[in-house]
N, CA, C and O atoms as a Tinker XYZ file with bonds, in Angstrom:
   484  protein
     1  N     45.383000  -72.224000   67.350000    73     2
     2  CA    46.571000  -72.920000   67.763000    64     1     3
     3  C     46.287000  -74.408000   67.674000    63     2     4     5
     4  O     45.202000  -74.858000   68.041000    81     3
     5  N     47.244000  -75.167000   67.194000    73     3     6
     6  CA    47.062000  -76.602000   67.008000    64     5     7
     7  C     47.483000  -77.342000   68.272000    63     6     8     9
     8  O     48.601000  -77.167000   68.757000    81     7
     9  N     46.588000  -78.165000   68.802000    73     7    10
    10  CA    46.925000  -79.003000   69.951000    64     9    11
    11  C     47.554000  -80.293000   69.442000    63    10    12    13
    12  O     47.141000  -80.832000   68.416000    81    11
    13  N     48.547000  -80.781000   70.159000    73    11    14
    14  CA    49.293000  -81.950000   69.723000    64    13    15
    15  C     48.744000  -83.182000   70.438000    63    14    16    17
    16  O     48.568000  -83.183000   71.656000    81    15
    17  N     48.483000  -84.215000   69.666000    73    15    18
    18  CA    47.955000  -85.455000   70.245000    64    17    19
    19  C     49.046000  -86.167000   71.040000    63    18    20    21
    20  O     50.204000  -85.751000   71.029000    81    19
    21  N     48.670000  -87.237000   71.727000    73    19    22
    22  CA    49.551000  -87.926000   72.672000    64    21    23
    23  C     50.833000  -88.433000   72.026000    63    22    24    25
    24  O     51.905000  -88.284000   72.612000    81    23
    25  N     50.758000  -89.013000   70.864000    73    23    26
    26  CA    51.932000  -89.649000   70.271000    64    25    27
    27  C     52.542000  -88.843000   69.127000    63    26    28    29
    28  O     53.415000  -89.357000   68.427000    81    27
    29  N     52.118000  -87.616000   68.915000    73    27    30
    30  CA    52.657000  -86.821000   67.819000    64    29    31
    31  C     53.958000  -86.149000   68.233000    63    30    32    33
    32  O     54.253000  -85.993000   69.418000    81    31
    33  N     54.722000  -85.758000   67.227000    73    31    34
    34  CA    55.973000  -85.052000   67.464000    64    33    35
    35  C     55.672000  -83.575000   67.720000    63    34    36    37
    36  O     54.771000  -83.006000   67.103000    81    35
    37  N     56.413000  -82.968000   68.613000    73    35    38
    38  CA    56.283000  -81.530000   68.850000    64    37    39
    39  C     57.170000  -80.807000   67.858000    63    38    40    41
    40  O     58.046000  -81.429000   67.257000    81    39
    41  N     56.965000  -79.484000   67.666000    73    39    42
    42  CA    57.834000  -78.741000   66.750000    64    41    43
    43  C     59.295000  -78.782000   67.185000    63    42    44    45
    44  O     60.185000  -78.623000   66.349000    81    43
    45  N     59.560000  -78.990000   68.465000    73    43    46
    46  CA    60.933000  -79.047000   68.944000    64    45    47
    47  C     61.584000  -80.376000   68.627000    63    46    48    49
    48  O     62.800000  -80.504000   68.769000    81    47
    49  N     60.826000  -81.365000   68.206000    73    47    50
    50  CA    61.384000  -82.641000   67.822000    64    49    51
    51  C     61.106000  -83.747000   68.813000    63    50    52    53
    52  O     61.256000  -84.911000   68.441000    81    51
    53  N     60.714000  -83.480000   70.036000    73    51    54
    54  CA    60.435000  -84.512000   71.027000    64    53    55
    55  C     58.978000  -84.927000   70.992000    63    54    56    57
    56  O     58.150000  -84.288000   70.344000    81    55
    57  N     58.674000  -86.015000   71.704000    73    55    58
    58  CA    57.289000  -86.471000   71.755000    64    57    59
    59  C     56.525000  -85.669000   72.799000    63    58    60    61
    60  O     57.064000  -85.326000   73.851000    81    59
    61  N     55.287000  -85.380000   72.502000    73    59    62
    62  CA    54.443000  -84.651000   73.448000    64    61    63
    63  C     53.860000  -85.630000   74.445000    63    62    64    65
    64  O     53.538000  -86.767000   74.100000    81    63
    65  N     53.729000  -85.192000   75.662000    73    63    66
    66  CA    53.128000  -86.031000   76.698000    64    65    67
    67  C     51.766000  -85.467000   77.037000    63    66    68    69
    68  O     51.649000  -84.443000   77.710000    81    67
    69  N     50.755000  -86.138000   76.568000    73    67    70
    70  CA    49.372000  -85.749000   76.818000    64    69    71
    71  C     49.085000  -84.305000   76.389000    63    70    72    73
    72  O     48.158000  -83.681000   76.904000    81    71
    73  N     49.856000  -83.784000   75.473000    73    71    74
    74  CA    49.628000  -82.435000   74.975000    64    73    75
    75  C     49.930000  -81.354000   75.998000    63    74    76    77
    76  O     49.397000  -80.250000   75.877000    81    75
    77  N     50.753000  -81.617000   76.993000    73    75    78
    78  CA    51.007000  -80.638000   78.046000    64    77    79
    79  C     51.732000  -79.410000   77.519000    63    78    80    81
    80  O     51.432000  -78.294000   77.943000    81    79
    81  N     52.678000  -79.589000   76.606000    73    79    82
    82  CA    53.382000  -78.425000   76.064000    64    81    83
    83  C     52.423000  -77.526000   75.296000    63    82    84    85
    84  O     52.476000  -76.300000   75.405000    81    83
    85  N     51.555000  -78.148000   74.526000    73    83    86
    86  CA    50.591000  -77.376000   73.748000    64    85    87
    87  C     49.610000  -76.674000   74.673000    63    86    88    89
    88  O     49.233000  -75.529000   74.424000    81    87
    89  N     49.199000  -77.345000   75.729000    73    87    90
    90  CA    48.257000  -76.724000   76.670000    64    89    91
    91  C     48.903000  -75.539000   77.363000    63    90    92    93
    92  O     48.270000  -74.499000   77.542000    81    91
    93  N     50.187000  -75.697000   77.763000    73    91    94
    94  CA    50.887000  -74.592000   78.412000    64    93    95
    95  C     51.044000  -73.410000   77.459000    63    94    96    97
    96  O     50.882000  -72.256000   77.857000    81    95
    97  N     51.359000  -73.703000   76.202000    73    95    98
    98  CA    51.505000  -72.636000   75.221000    64    97    99
    99  C     50.181000  -71.920000   75.003000    63    98   100   101
   100  O     50.151000  -70.695000   74.878000    81    99
   101  N     49.088000  -72.672000   74.957000    73    99   102
   102  CA    47.766000  -72.070000   74.787000    64   101   103
   103  C     47.415000  -71.206000   75.995000    63   102   104   105
   104  O     46.825000  -70.136000   75.847000    81   103
   105  N     47.778000  -71.671000   77.190000    73   103   106
   106  CA    47.500000  -70.899000   78.394000    64   105   107
   107  C     48.290000  -69.592000   78.388000    63   106   108   109
   108  O     47.761000  -68.546000   78.764000    81   107
   109  N     49.562000  -69.646000   77.962000    73   107   110
   110  CA    50.378000  -68.431000   77.902000    64   109   111
   111  C     49.798000  -67.444000   76.890000    63   110   112   113
   112  O     49.771000  -66.238000   77.137000    81   111
   113  N     49.339000  -67.956000   75.758000    73   111   114
   114  CA    48.775000  -67.088000   74.726000    64   113   115
   115  C     47.505000  -66.412000   75.214000    63   114   116   117
   116  O     47.292000  -65.227000   74.956000    81   115
   117  N     46.648000  -67.167000   75.927000    73   115   118
   118  CA    45.405000  -66.562000   76.406000    64   117   119
   119  C     45.683000  -65.543000   77.502000    63   118   120   121
   120  O     44.984000  -64.534000   77.591000    81   119
   121  N     46.701000  -65.788000   78.348000    73   119   122
   122  CA    47.062000  -64.813000   79.375000    64   121   123
   123  C     47.590000  -63.527000   78.745000    63   122   124   125
   124  O     47.288000  -62.431000   79.217000    81   123
   125  N     48.379000  -63.662000   77.678000    73   123   126
   126  CA    48.904000  -62.478000   76.995000    64   125   127
   127  C     47.763000  -61.674000   76.384000    63   126   128   129
   128  O     47.778000  -60.443000   76.415000    81   127
   129  N     46.779000  -62.368000   75.832000    73   127   130
   130  CA    45.629000  -61.693000   75.244000    64   129   131
   131  C     44.826000  -60.967000   76.304000    63   130   132   133
   132  O     44.395000  -59.835000   76.083000    81   131
   133  N     44.617000  -61.592000   77.444000    73   131   134
   134  CA    43.876000  -60.957000   78.534000    64   133   135
   135  C     44.601000  -59.728000   79.044000    63   134   136   137
   136  O     43.967000  -58.717000   79.345000    81   135
   137  N     45.922000  -59.798000   79.147000    73   135   138
   138  CA    46.671000  -58.655000   79.662000    64   137   139
   139  C     46.607000  -57.482000   78.689000    63   138   140   141
   140  O     46.610000  -56.327000   79.115000    81   139
   141  N     46.548000  -57.762000   77.391000    73   139   142
   142  CA    46.415000  -56.677000   76.415000    64   141   143
   143  C     45.059000  -56.004000   76.534000    63   142   144   145
   144  O     44.955000  -54.786000   76.385000    81   143
   145  N     44.014000  -56.791000   76.802000    73   143   146
   146  CA    42.674000  -56.223000   76.938000    64   145   147
   147  C     42.573000  -55.345000   78.175000    63   146   148   149
   148  O     41.868000  -54.336000   78.165000    81   147
   149  N     43.261000  -55.714000   79.221000    73   147   150
   150  CA    43.161000  -54.978000   80.472000    64   149   151
   151  C     44.206000  -53.876000   80.579000    63   150   152   153
   152  O     44.324000  -53.246000   81.630000    81   151
   153  N     44.960000  -53.630000   79.524000    73   151   154
   154  CA    46.024000  -52.637000   79.553000    64   153   155
   155  C     45.424000  -51.243000   79.725000    63   154   156   157
   156  O     44.700000  -50.783000   78.842000    81   155
   157  N     45.705000  -50.553000   80.845000    73   155   158
   158  CA    45.097000  -49.247000   81.076000    64   157   159
   159  C     45.726000  -48.140000   80.237000    63   158   160   161
   160  O     45.157000  -47.051000   80.147000    81   159
   161  N     46.877000  -48.383000   79.622000    73   159   162
   162  CA    47.551000  -47.352000   78.847000    64   161   163
   163  C     46.837000  -47.115000   77.526000    63   162   164   165
   164  O     46.809000  -45.988000   77.032000    81   163
   165  N     46.260000  -48.165000   76.949000    73   163   166
   166  CA    45.556000  -48.033000   75.678000    64   165   167
   167  C     44.301000  -47.195000   75.870000    63   166   168   169
   168  O     43.584000  -47.342000   76.860000    81   167
   169  N     44.047000  -46.312000   74.904000    73   167   170
   170  CA    42.872000  -45.456000   74.989000    64   169   171
   171  C     41.966000  -45.742000   73.818000    63   170   172   173
   172  O     42.429000  -46.025000   72.712000    81   171
   173  N     40.695000  -45.670000   74.059000    73   171   174
   174  CA    39.728000  -45.879000   72.997000    64   173   175
   175  C     39.429000  -44.548000   72.331000    63   174   176   177
   176  O     39.841000  -43.494000   72.815000    81   175
   177  N     38.715000  -44.602000   71.225000    73   175   178
   178  CA    38.338000  -43.374000   70.528000    64   177   179
   179  C     37.441000  -42.504000   71.395000    63   178   180   181
   180  O     37.512000  -41.277000   71.319000    81   179
   181  N     36.602000  -43.115000   72.212000    73   179   182
   182  CA    35.685000  -42.355000   73.046000    64   181   183
   183  C     36.440000  -41.527000   74.076000    63   182   184   185
   184  O     35.998000  -40.433000   74.427000    81   183
   185  N     37.565000  -42.025000   74.564000    73   183   186
   186  CA    38.309000  -41.289000   75.580000    64   185   187
   187  C     39.107000  -40.134000   74.978000    63   186   188   189
   188  O     39.578000  -39.267000   75.713000    81   187
   189  N     39.268000  -40.108000   73.651000    73   187   190
   190  CA    40.022000  -39.046000   73.003000    64   189   191
   191  C     39.167000  -37.815000   72.723000    63   190   192   193
   192  O     39.706000  -36.772000   72.355000    81   191
   193  N     37.855000  -37.908000   72.887000    73   191   194
   194  CA    36.974000  -36.791000   72.604000    64   193   195
   195  C     37.252000  -35.650000   73.576000    63   194   196   197
   196  O     37.589000  -35.860000   74.741000    81   195
   197  N     37.099000  -34.446000   73.058000    73   195   198
   198  CA    37.316000  -33.300000   73.935000    64   197   199
   199  C     36.109000  -33.110000   74.830000    63   198   200   201
   200  O     34.971000  -33.355000   74.429000    81   199
   201  N     36.370000  -32.679000   76.027000    73   199   202
   202  CA    35.315000  -32.491000   77.011000    64   201   203
   203  C     35.212000  -31.007000   77.304000    63   202   204   205
   204  O     36.223000  -30.338000   77.516000    81   203
   205  N     33.977000  -30.487000   77.317000    73   203   206
   206  CA    33.786000  -29.079000   77.644000    64   205   207
   207  C     34.064000  -28.859000   79.121000    63   206   208   209
   208  O     33.618000  -29.618000   79.981000    81   207
   209  N     34.799000  -27.822000   79.384000    73   207   210
   210  CA    35.036000  -27.471000   80.777000    64   209   211
   211  C     33.821000  -26.715000   81.295000    63   210   212   213
   212  O     33.037000  -26.195000   80.501000    81   211
   213  N     33.654000  -26.646000   82.576000    73   211   214
   214  CA    32.463000  -26.047000   83.147000    64   213   215
   215  C     32.358000  -24.563000   82.826000    63   214   216   217
   216  O     31.246000  -24.038000   82.764000    81   215
   217  N     33.482000  -23.862000   82.617000    73   215   218
   218  CA    33.442000  -22.433000   82.339000    64   217   219
   219  C     33.231000  -22.105000   80.877000    63   218   220   221
   220  O     32.891000  -20.966000   80.557000    81   219
   221  N     33.420000  -23.066000   79.966000    73   219   222
   222  CA    33.308000  -22.812000   78.538000    64   221   223
   223  C     31.853000  -22.772000   78.100000    63   222   224   225
   224  O     31.008000  -23.518000   78.595000    81   223
   225  N     31.588000  -21.877000   77.157000    73   223   226
   226  CA    30.255000  -21.784000   76.582000    64   225   227
   227  C     30.379000  -22.128000   75.106000    63   226   228   229
   228  O     31.283000  -21.625000   74.438000    81   227
   229  N     29.492000  -22.976000   74.575000    73   227   230
   230  CA    29.542000  -23.357000   73.176000    64   229   231
   231  C     29.156000  -22.204000   72.274000    63   230   232   233
   232  O     28.514000  -21.249000   72.712000    81   231
   233  N     29.550000  -22.296000   71.004000    73   231   234
   234  CA    29.205000  -21.256000   70.037000    64   233   235
   235  C     27.720000  -21.326000   69.723000    63   234   236   237
   236  O     27.122000  -22.401000   69.698000    81   235
   237  N     27.149000  -20.178000   69.488000    73   235   238
   238  CA    25.737000  -20.139000   69.124000    64   237   239
   239  C     25.588000  -20.495000   67.643000    63   238   240   241
   240  O     26.569000  -20.549000   66.903000    81   239
   241  N     24.368000  -20.730000   67.237000    73   239   242
   242  CA    24.082000  -21.075000   65.845000    64   241   243
   243  C     24.497000  -19.940000   64.918000    63   242   244   245
   244  O     25.012000  -20.185000   63.827000    81   243
   245  N     24.278000  -18.711000   65.344000    73   243   246
   246  CA    24.630000  -17.539000   64.528000    64   245   247
   247  C     26.142000  -17.489000   64.308000    63   246   248   249
   248  O     26.596000  -17.227000   63.194000    81   247
   249  N     26.923000  -17.738000   65.362000    73   247   250
   250  CA    28.381000  -17.721000   65.227000    64   249   251
   251  C     28.866000  -18.823000   64.288000    63   250   252   253
   252  O     29.767000  -18.605000   63.478000    81   251
   253  N     28.264000  -20.003000   64.402000    73   251   254
   254  CA    28.643000  -21.121000   63.531000    64   253   255
   255  C     28.322000  -20.794000   62.082000    63   254   256   257
   256  O     29.139000  -21.043000   61.195000    81   255
   257  N     27.129000  -20.233000   61.827000    73   255   258
   258  CA    26.727000  -19.876000   60.461000    64   257   259
   259  C     27.634000  -18.787000   59.901000    63   258   260   261
   260  O     28.007000  -18.835000   58.729000    81   259
   261  N     27.991000  -17.807000   60.724000    73   259   262
   262  CA    28.865000  -16.724000   60.286000    64   261   263
   263  C     30.245000  -17.271000   59.908000    63   262   264   265
   264  O     30.808000  -16.890000   58.882000    81   263
   265  N     30.777000  -18.153000   60.730000    73   263   266
   266  CA    32.082000  -18.759000   60.432000    64   265   267
   267  C     32.029000  -19.571000   59.139000    63   266   268   269
   268  O     32.954000  -19.528000   58.327000    81   267
   269  N     30.935000  -20.311000   58.961000    73   267   270
   270  CA    30.792000  -21.129000   57.753000    64   269   271
   271  C     30.756000  -20.242000   56.503000    63   270   272   273
   272  O     31.449000  -20.522000   55.525000    81   271
   273  N     29.956000  -19.180000   56.534000    73   271   274
   274  CA    29.845000  -18.297000   55.375000    64   273   275
   275  C     31.166000  -17.564000   55.114000    63   274   276   277
   276  O     31.517000  -17.320000   53.960000    81   275
   277  N     31.888000  -17.217000   56.162000    73   275   278
   278  CA    33.188000  -16.581000   55.999000    64   277   279
   279  C     34.152000  -17.543000   55.297000    63   278   280   281
   280  O     34.928000  -17.128000   54.436000    81   279
   281  N     34.103000  -18.816000   55.663000    73   279   282
   282  CA    34.956000  -19.824000   55.024000    64   281   283
   283  C     34.566000  -20.043000   53.563000    63   282   284   285
   284  O     35.426000  -20.242000   52.705000    81   283
   285  N     33.260000  -20.004000   53.290000    73   283   286
   286  CA    32.791000  -20.174000   51.908000    64   285   287
   287  C     33.312000  -19.051000   51.033000    63   286   288   289
   288  O     33.792000  -19.299000   49.926000    81   287
   289  N     33.224000  -17.819000   51.514000    73   287   290
   290  CA    33.711000  -16.674000   50.740000    64   289   291
   291  C     35.223000  -16.790000   50.507000    63   290   292   293
   292  O     35.706000  -16.501000   49.412000    81   291
   293  N     35.957000  -17.208000   51.521000    73   291   294
   294  CA    37.405000  -17.365000   51.380000    64   293   295
   295  C     37.737000  -18.418000   50.326000    63   294   296   297
   296  O     38.661000  -18.227000   49.536000    81   295
   297  N     36.992000  -19.533000   50.303000    73   295   298
   298  CA    37.233000  -20.581000   49.309000    64   297   299
   299  C     36.863000  -20.114000   47.908000    63   298   300   301
   300  O     37.551000  -20.448000   46.944000    81   299
   301  N     35.773000  -19.336000   47.783000    73   299   302
   302  CA    35.372000  -18.846000   46.462000    64   301   303
   303  C     36.393000  -17.862000   45.894000    63   302   304   305
   304  O     36.528000  -17.752000   44.675000    81   303
   305  N     37.105000  -17.153000   46.748000    73   303   306
   306  CA    38.147000  -16.252000   46.262000    64   305   307
   307  C     39.340000  -17.018000   45.709000    63   306   308   309
   308  O     40.095000  -16.484000   44.896000    81   307
   309  N     39.521000  -18.265000   46.141000    73   307   310
   310  CA    40.634000  -19.086000   45.667000    64   309   311
   311  C     40.352000  -19.735000   44.305000    63   310   312   313
   312  O     41.275000  -20.210000   43.644000    81   311
   313  N     39.092000  -19.756000   43.890000    73   311   314
   314  CA    38.703000  -20.418000   42.648000    64   313   315
   315  C     39.223000  -19.626000   41.450000    63   314   316   317
   316  O     39.168000  -18.396000   41.426000    81   315
   317  N     39.729000  -20.358000   40.460000    73   315   318
   318  CA    40.147000  -19.725000   39.209000    64   317   319
   319  C     38.951000  -19.739000   38.264000    63   318   320   321
   320  O     38.591000  -20.779000   37.712000    81   319
   321  N     38.347000  -18.580000   38.089000    73   319   322
   322  CA    37.156000  -18.491000   37.261000    64   321   323
   323  C     37.539000  -18.363000   35.801000    63   322   324   325
   324  O     38.510000  -17.678000   35.478000    81   323
   325  N     36.775000  -19.026000   34.884000    73   323   326
   326  CA    37.099000  -18.928000   33.452000    64   325   327
   327  C     36.730000  -17.547000   32.911000    63   326   328   329
   328  O     35.868000  -16.850000   33.446000    81   327
   329  N     37.422000  -17.183000   31.827000    73   327   330
   330  CA    37.108000  -15.910000   31.167000    64   329   331
   331  C     35.823000  -16.076000   30.365000    63   330   332   333
   332  O     35.324000  -17.187000   30.192000    81   331
   333  N     35.298000  -14.958000   29.882000    73   331   334
   334  CA    34.065000  -15.006000   29.079000    64   333   335
   335  C     34.293000  -15.820000   27.813000    63   334   336   337
   336  O     33.422000  -16.588000   27.403000    81   335
   337  N     35.460000  -15.658000   27.190000    73   335   338
   338  CA    35.776000  -16.386000   25.962000    64   337   339
   339  C     35.817000  -17.893000   26.222000    63   338   340   341
   340  O     35.277000  -18.669000   25.433000    81   339
   341  N     36.455000  -18.314000   27.325000    73   339   342
   342  CA    36.518000  -19.740000   27.674000    64   341   343
   343  C     35.121000  -20.307000   27.954000    63   342   344   345
   344  O     34.810000  -21.432000   27.560000    81   343
   345  N     34.298000  -19.533000   28.625000    73   343   346
   346  CA    32.943000  -19.981000   28.937000    64   345   347
   347  C     32.122000  -20.169000   27.671000    63   346   348   349
   348  O     31.427000  -21.175000   27.526000    81   347
   349  N     32.194000  -19.200000   26.744000    73   347   350
   350  CA    31.447000  -19.319000   25.482000    64   349   351
   351  C     31.954000  -20.490000   24.652000    63   350   352   353
   352  O     31.157000  -21.190000   24.027000    81   351
   353  N     33.268000  -20.717000   24.633000    73   351   354
   354  CA    33.825000  -21.844000   23.884000    64   353   355
   355  C     33.359000  -23.178000   24.450000    63   354   356   357
   356  O     32.972000  -24.066000   23.692000    81   355
   357  N     33.389000  -23.332000   25.767000    73   355   358
   358  CA    32.940000  -24.574000   26.400000    64   357   359
   359  C     31.448000  -24.802000   26.170000    63   358   360   361
   360  O     31.018000  -25.928000   25.920000    81   359
   361  N     30.669000  -23.737000   26.255000    73   359   362
   362  CA    29.228000  -23.857000   26.025000    64   361   363
   363  C     28.948000  -24.284000   24.588000    63   362   364   365
   364  O     28.065000  -25.107000   24.348000    81   363
   365  N     29.690000  -23.735000   23.636000    73   363   366
   366  CA    29.522000  -24.114000   22.229000    64   365   367
   367  C     29.833000  -25.588000   22.000000    63   366   368   369
   368  O     29.095000  -26.280000   21.298000    81   367
   369  N     30.920000  -26.068000   22.588000    73   367   370
   370  CA    31.291000  -27.477000   22.441000    64   369   371
   371  C     30.196000  -28.367000   23.022000    63   370   372   373
   372  O     29.832000  -29.374000   22.414000    81   371
   373  N     29.675000  -28.013000   24.172000    73   371   374
   374  CA    28.627000  -28.820000   24.811000    64   373   375
   375  C     27.368000  -28.844000   23.949000    63   374   376   377
   376  O     26.749000  -29.896000   23.787000    81   375
   377  N     26.981000  -27.686000   23.392000    73   375   378
   378  CA    25.772000  -27.648000   22.552000    64   377   379
   379  C     25.947000  -28.495000   21.291000    63   378   380   381
   380  O     25.004000  -29.156000   20.856000    81   379
   381  N     27.138000  -28.481000   20.706000    73   379   382
   382  CA    27.388000  -29.293000   19.510000    64   381   383
   383  C     27.310000  -30.782000   19.852000    63   382   384   385
   384  O     26.714000  -31.553000   19.098000    81   383
   385  N     27.893000  -31.194000   20.962000    73   383   386
   386  CA    27.856000  -32.604000   21.367000    64   385   387
   387  C     26.420000  -33.038000   21.651000    63   386   388   389
   388  O     26.025000  -34.140000   21.270000    81   387
   389  N     25.645000  -32.198000   22.308000    73   387   390
   390  CA    24.241000  -32.530000   22.591000    64   389   391
   391  C     23.462000  -32.662000   21.285000    63   390   392   393
   392  O     22.652000  -33.577000   21.141000    81   391
   393  N     23.695000  -31.764000   20.337000    73   391   394
   394  CA    22.997000  -31.813000   19.048000    64   393   395
   395  C     23.337000  -33.097000   18.290000    63   394   396   397
   396  O     22.441000  -33.761000   17.768000    81   395
   397  N     24.636000  -33.456000   18.224000    73   395   398
   398  CA    25.038000  -34.668000   17.512000    64   397   399
   399  C     24.494000  -35.926000   18.201000    63   398   400   401
   400  O     24.070000  -36.865000   17.527000    81   399
   401  N     24.504000  -35.947000   19.518000    73   399   402
   402  CA    23.976000  -37.108000   20.254000    64   401   403
   403  C     22.482000  -37.258000   20.024000    63   402   404   405
   404  O     21.990000  -38.375000   19.870000    81   403
   405  N     21.755000  -36.147000   19.997000    73   403   406
   406  CA    20.308000  -36.235000   19.762000    64   405   407
   407  C     20.006000  -36.742000   18.352000    63   406   408   409
   408  O     19.051000  -37.497000   18.166000    81   407
   409  N     20.798000  -36.342000   17.358000    73   407   410
   410  CA    20.609000  -36.852000   15.993000    64   409   411
   411  C     20.873000  -38.357000   15.953000    63   410   412   413
   412  O     20.098000  -39.111000   15.365000    81   411
   413  N     21.971000  -38.793000   16.582000    73   411   414
   414  CA    22.310000  -40.217000   16.603000    64   413   415
   415  C     21.201000  -41.030000   17.269000    63   414   416   417
   416  O     20.759000  -42.039000   16.720000    81   415
   417  N     20.751000  -40.599000   18.443000    73   415   418
   418  CA    19.703000  -41.349000   19.149000    64   417   419
   419  C     18.374000  -41.322000   18.386000    63   418   420   421
   420  O     17.617000  -42.292000   18.428000    81   419
   421  N     18.088000  -40.215000   17.687000    73   419   422
   422  CA    16.875000  -40.147000   16.868000    64   421   423
   423  C     16.928000  -41.152000   15.721000    63   422   424   425
   424  O     15.931000  -41.808000   15.421000    81   423
   425  N     18.101000  -41.276000   15.075000    73   423   426
   426  CA    18.245000  -42.238000   13.980000    64   425   427
   427  C     18.129000  -43.676000   14.491000    63   426   428   429
   428  O     17.462000  -44.497000   13.862000    81   427
   429  N     18.765000  -43.989000   15.614000    73   427   430
   430  CA    18.667000  -45.338000   16.188000    64   429   431
   431  C     17.226000  -45.655000   16.551000    63   430   432   433
   432  O     16.757000  -46.769000   16.315000    81   431
   433  N     16.521000  -44.692000   17.121000    73   431   434
   434  CA    15.113000  -44.894000   17.482000    64   433   435
   435  C     14.263000  -45.155000   16.241000    63   434   436   437
   436  O     13.403000  -46.036000   16.251000    81   435
   437  N     14.499000  -44.398000   15.181000    73   435   438
   438  CA    13.726000  -44.576000   13.949000    64   437   439
   439  C     13.974000  -45.955000   13.349000    63   438   440   441
   440  O     13.033000  -46.626000   12.924000    81   439
   441  N     15.244000  -46.384000   13.312000    73   439   442
   442  CA    15.574000  -47.686000   12.738000    64   441   443
   443  C     14.951000  -48.806000   13.572000    63   442   444   445
   444  O     14.354000  -49.728000   13.016000    81   443
   445  N     15.079000  -48.739000   14.866000    73   443   446
   446  CA    14.508000  -49.788000   15.721000    64   445   447
   447  C     12.982000  -49.804000   15.656000    63   446   448   449
   448  O     12.371000  -50.868000   15.745000    81   447
   449  N     12.367000  -48.640000   15.501000    73   447   450
   450  CA    10.907000  -48.582000   15.356000    64   449   451
   451  C     10.462000  -49.284000   14.074000    63   450   452   453
   452  O      9.489000  -50.037000   14.086000    81   451
   453  N     11.178000  -49.038000   12.954000    73   451   454
   454  CA    10.841000  -49.691000   11.680000    64   453   455
   455  C     11.025000  -51.209000   11.788000    63   454   456   457
   456  O     10.184000  -51.971000   11.313000    81   455
   457  N     12.126000  -51.647000   12.414000    73   455   458
   458  CA    12.391000  -53.085000   12.566000    64   457   459
   459  C     11.284000  -53.723000   13.398000    63   458   460   461
   460  O     10.778000  -54.785000   13.036000    81   459
   461  N     10.907000  -53.103000   14.488000    73   459   462
   462  CA     9.848000  -53.640000   15.338000    64   461   463
   463  C      8.501000  -53.639000   14.614000    63   462   464   465
   464  O      7.706000  -54.564000   14.782000    81   463
   465  N      8.239000  -52.589000   13.798000    73   463   466
   466  CA     6.984000  -52.518000   13.057000    64   465   467
   467  C      6.885000  -53.675000   12.058000    63   466   468   469
   468  O      5.824000  -54.286000   11.927000    81   467
   469  N      7.986000  -53.985000   11.348000    73   467   470
   470  CA     7.967000  -55.095000   10.387000    64   469   471
   471  C      7.856000  -56.437000   11.085000    63   470   472   473
   472  O      7.254000  -57.356000   10.529000    81   471
   473  N      8.409000  -56.591000   12.278000    73   471   474
   474  CA     8.326000  -57.848000   13.010000    64   473   475
   475  C      6.905000  -58.117000   13.516000    63   474   476   477
   476  O      6.452000  -59.261000   13.544000    81   475
   477  N      6.223000  -57.069000   13.907000    73   475   478
   478  CA     4.869000  -57.236000   14.449000    64   477   479
   479  C      3.858000  -57.476000   13.318000    63   478   480   481
   480  O      2.954000  -58.296000   13.471000    81   479
   481  N      3.997000  -56.780000   12.199000    73   479   482
   482  CA     3.011000  -56.926000   11.108000    64   481   483
   483  C      3.458000  -57.922000   10.128000    63   482   484
   484  O      2.761000  -58.177000    9.146000    81   483
């Protein structure tokens, strides 16, 4: 917030007297900020956590693992698995790309090796 000097104009158009209007405005702003901090209605993330009641017992490790594996099986049933033909086609494309890339990198390596050999000798 900008404090107004003794002889400066205020935003309202009048002259400020020793910055009293600005000081009052600053005081009101700080009071509003303090009241927001002390507001009991606002809750923090920590207060939103669930609390175990005294009668509740937590799940055992076995129950948690069983639930997890049950969920994994349910998700795997939702997966659309490729057919044998699609799998063989994709594998063929990948092998061809790997073969062509290895030939390209082999040629680049050979050319750079020859260039470096001539530069050194």
